[in-house]
N, C-alpha and C positions, 0 to 999 in steps of 0.2 A: 614837547620835549626836545625838538630838535633847535629851538630856540632858547629855550630856559637853561638848558645845559651849558652852551658857551657863554651866555650871560653871566651864570654863577661864576664860572672860571674866571672871567674878567674881573670880578669884585671880591675874589680871595685873595690874601695876602702872599706875596710872592708869585713865582712863574707857574701859573696853573694853564693847562690846555687840555682840549679833548686828543684823546689817544688817535683816532682816526675820525674820519666824516661819516662813514656808515656804521650801523648798529651791529653788535655781534649777532651771528645767526644763533636760531634757538638751539642749536646743539651746544653752544658756549655755556649757556645759562648755569649747567651744573659746575663747571668748571669755576665759574664766578662765585656761586653760591658756596661753594668750598672754601673760599678765600675771603669770603665776607667776615670781618672782626667784628662780630654784632652778635649778643644773645638774645635781642629781641626779636622784632617782627620781619628783618630785612631779608633773612636768609631764607626764611618760609615764602617771603613775597617774591624772591626770584625764582624758586621751583616751581611754585604753584601757578604760575603765569609765565609759562616758557616764550610766548609768543610778544611779550611785553618787552619794548625796547628798552636797553640799560647800557648809557653811556658810560665811558670810564673817563674819570678826569685825572691826567697826571700832575703831579707837584713837585716840590723840591726834595731833594734827598730820597727819591724813591718812593715817596708818598703817593697814594692813587684812592679815590674816592669812587664811589658808584652810585648813579643817581636812578632811583627806581620809583614808577609810579605808584603811590600809597594805595593799596586796595581799598574800595569802598568809600575813599575820599577824592572826589575828582578834581579838586584844586589844591591838592597838597602832594609833597614828594618826600622820599625816604633817602637820606643821605648818609652813606655807610662807609666807613674805610675798609680797606682791603689789606689782608695779611702781605708782607712784603716777601717778595721771590727769592729763592736761593738759599733758604734757611732751614735747618732741620726741625721734627718735631719738638726735640727736647729743648731747642733755644726758646720755644713759646712758653715753657713750663713755669708757672708762678708770675706769670705775666698778666696782669689785668687787661681785659678786652676794652678798647677804648669806646665801642659801641656808636651807633649813630642816631640820628635823630629825625623827626618829621618837621618839614618845613612849609611855609605857603608857597604858592607858585609866583611870589614878587623876588626876583633874582636878588635886588638889592638887601632886602629883609633876610631873605635865605641864607645869603653869604655872611651877615653879621652874625646870625645864630650859630652858624657852622664855625665860623673863625673863634667865637666865645666859647662854645660847647663842646666842639668835636677836635678841633685841631690841638688844643694843648693837651689833653689827653691823647691823642694819637702820635704826638711827638715823644711823650713819655714813654709809651707803649714801644714806638720803634727804636728809641735808645735802650730800652732795656734789652730787648732782642739782640742788638748789635753787640750789647754788653756780655750776654750770654754766650753769643756766637765767639766773642773774642776770648773769654776765659774758659771755654770748653768746647772746642768746635768738633769734636767727637762724642757720641752719646755715650754716658756713662754704663756701659754694658757691665754685667756682673762677670768677675773672672773665674775661670774653672777653677777646681781645688788643686791644689799641686798634688805630684805624684808621691805615695807613701811606700815605704819600704816593708813595713809591718801593717797586717790587717787582722782584726779580731771580728769573727762572726757570731753573733749572740742569738741564741736559738729560742724560739718559743715552742715549750714542750706542752704536749696535750693537758697535763695536770696544772697548766698555770704557771709553771717553773720556767724562769727565763735564766739561761746560762750557756756553758760552752766546756766542751771537753777539755780536760787539763793539758793534753798534749797540743792542742789548738790555739792556746793562749798565749801571746808572745810574752816572755818573762818581764818585760818593761811595764805590761799591762796588769799584772798579777796585784802589785801593790795597790793601784788604782781601784781594782774590783774589790779588793779587802777593804779599802777605804769608804766604798759606797755599799757596805753589808752584803755583798757576795760571800758565800762561806763554800770552804773547799770540803767536797764530800767524798772523803776516800772511797768508800764502797762502790760509788758512781764513778770514780775518778774523773770529777767534774767541778768547776765552780757554779754556783747556782744562786739565785736570788729567791728566797723561799717564797712560795704562793701564799704564805701565812700572812705576810703584809698587806696592807690595804691597798686598791687600787691606785689612790693618789699617791701613797708613799713609793709603791713600785715605780710609777711614773717620775716621780722627782728622783729619786736614786740612778734610775736608768738614764735620765738626763744628765745626772750630774756625772755619770761615769762616760757618758759619751763626750761631754764636753772636756773633761779632763784628757781623755785618750786621745782625742783629736789635737789639742792642745800641745801633747807629747809628740804628734806626728805619727800616730797608730789611727789606720783607718778603721771604721766600725761599720758593719754589716748587719742586717736583721735577716733572720729566715726563720720559717715555720719547721717544726721537725717532721719527718716523714711519718704520716699515719701508722700507727700500730696497734697492738693490742691495748684496750682500754685499761688504764690504772686507776687504783683506788688510794686516796688519800688515807694515811695510818688514822686509826681511831683510838681515841683515849680509853684508858680503862675505866670500867663503870664507877660511877661516882666521882670522877676527877674531870676537871677543864683543862685543856691544854693551854700554858701560859704562852703568850705570843708576845716578843718585846717590838716596839716601833722604833724606827730610827731617832725620833725625837727623844724618847725615853732613853734609848742607848747612850744618846749624846749627853743627857744630863748626868 
């Protein structure tokens, strides 16, 4: 290894050199493995053999290659590119890994293979990372929701009804609730989406109401009603069936 790595650097195009003469101590193997830009065997080879020497080769424009003895192949090495330092995780997003290759212990043949198969992909990946860092230096974190002046709390009641007391509904929200098939129940003094609608219909209507309300700047919360005495749904008169209108039929 002490002979192969410098000889390989001499035959690579451009200015390549060993980073330092001594091998990295074993404790640095994990740091190197975290930077190996390879989805093949190179990262595991670094971690599984912590005592194996791993020389690093520095090249033009911050490029780095690591040279690893290939496990179970005494006359071969793994040459893998390293991720550049000083960049953030989102700069590597959607960038294809350049990956490394296995080479024979002949420095001239190994350099030819690396020049043909590794360095072009490595150059493209480095250019993509630099481009990402230029157009988006900071991570695209999700922004918090803006503060709202009005809030509506929709309540899940034990009988399956979703609604809210009339006095708690902002005036700007009432038209939206009506348009999403919420009904005003005078004797309950509340807006309510009847439990007679199917589960899927209620989910769509609630989703539509939330979308329209938030678009108008009205915040929407959900809460369960305080448990109380059980309620029984009204029963139909003998020999009759209740008529339930669905949102789709109502629209037609």
